[in-house]
PLY file of the C-alpha trace (Angstrom):
ply
format ascii 1.0
element vertex 109
property float x
property float y
property float z
element edge 108
property int vertex1
property int vertex2
end_header
85.63 98.39 112.64
84.66 100.85 109.99
82.98 98.49 107.53
79.86 98.26 109.68
80.29 101.40 111.78
78.95 104.85 111.25
80.92 107.82 110.00
80.57 109.69 113.30
81.96 106.74 115.24
84.96 106.39 112.93
85.69 110.13 113.11
85.69 110.18 116.91
87.61 106.92 117.40
91.28 106.74 118.37
91.83 103.79 116.04
89.82 102.78 112.98
90.29 99.28 111.61
89.44 99.22 107.93
89.04 95.45 107.55
86.69 93.08 109.34
89.49 91.24 111.13
89.41 91.20 114.93
93.10 90.20 115.11
93.99 93.71 113.95
92.95 95.01 117.38
96.02 93.32 118.86
98.18 94.92 116.17
96.72 98.35 116.93
97.42 97.90 120.64
100.98 96.81 119.91
101.61 99.85 117.70
100.20 102.12 120.40
102.43 100.63 123.09
105.53 100.92 120.88
104.69 104.55 120.11
104.32 105.45 123.78
107.60 103.69 124.59
109.49 105.62 121.91
107.89 108.91 123.02
108.91 108.36 126.65
112.43 107.41 125.58
112.65 110.60 123.53
111.55 112.70 126.49
114.09 111.12 128.82
116.92 111.39 126.29
116.19 115.10 125.85
115.95 115.74 129.59
119.14 113.79 130.32
121.16 115.62 127.68
119.83 119.00 128.82
120.65 118.31 132.48
124.15 117.13 131.57
124.77 120.28 129.55
123.36 122.48 132.32
125.74 120.92 134.82
128.67 121.56 132.48
127.50 125.13 131.86
127.03 125.76 135.60
130.77 125.40 136.11
131.48 128.04 133.46
133.00 125.64 130.95
130.61 126.68 128.18
129.86 130.22 127.05
126.16 131.11 126.76
126.19 131.11 122.94
127.70 127.62 122.80
125.16 126.41 125.38
122.32 127.78 123.24
123.63 125.99 120.16
124.07 122.77 122.09
120.48 123.03 123.32
119.37 123.21 119.68
121.39 120.03 119.11
119.60 118.38 122.04
116.26 119.34 120.47
117.29 117.81 117.13
118.46 114.60 118.82
115.15 114.34 120.72
113.13 114.86 117.55
115.16 112.31 115.62
114.76 109.84 118.49
110.99 110.36 118.44
110.87 109.82 114.67
111.75 106.18 115.32
108.05 105.69 116.07
107.10 106.34 112.43
108.53 103.02 111.27
110.51 100.23 112.73
111.54 98.56 109.49
109.07 95.71 109.84
105.59 95.23 108.51
102.81 96.12 110.92
100.16 94.16 109.03
99.78 90.57 110.17
100.21 87.78 107.67
96.95 86.14 106.68
96.17 82.79 108.25
96.01 79.78 105.94
92.58 78.82 104.74
90.93 76.22 106.94
87.64 75.91 105.14
88.06 72.18 104.61
90.64 69.82 106.15
91.42 68.29 102.75
91.44 71.53 100.76
94.23 71.48 98.18
94.82 67.73 98.44
94.56 65.83 95.18
92.30 62.72 95.16
0 1
1 2
2 3
3 4
4 5
5 6
6 7
7 8
8 9
9 10
10 11
11 12
12 13
13 14
14 15
15 16
16 17
17 18
18 19
19 20
20 21
21 22
22 23
23 24
24 25
25 26
26 27
27 28
28 29
29 30
30 31
31 32
32 33
33 34
34 35
35 36
36 37
37 38
38 39
39 40
40 41
41 42
42 43
43 44
44 45
45 46
46 47
47 48
48 49
49 50
50 51
51 52
52 53
53 54
54 55
55 56
56 57
57 58
58 59
59 60
60 61
61 62
62 63
63 64
64 65
65 66
66 67
67 68
68 69
69 70
70 71
71 72
72 73
73 74
74 75
75 76
76 77
77 78
78 79
79 80
80 81
81 82
82 83
83 84
84 85
85 86
86 87
87 88
88 89
89 90
90 91
91 92
92 93
93 94
94 95
95 96
96 97
97 98
98 99
99 100
100 101
101 102
102 103
103 104
104 105
105 106
106 107
107 108
């Protein structure tokens, strides 16, 4: 957590949590796992499409120029698939827990 850490530690860390909230560690781990999952999916989608096109091209169905253009299309699809990791449409910041400073807080006498 950067609030009490040194500058050198925050510069060399993989993840820097800017607030003193230990629950954000779980959020950081979740984001990391999702990112790795999307990256692996992107790799396998690209490899699968390339192999399928190579098999088609091996039988002489595609001319070399068309195969080259299709490979560029495979690269674009793989990149777009990987860009899913930049945002999933949901908030990554946890909602704050309700205040529990006093059991009767907010109750009128």
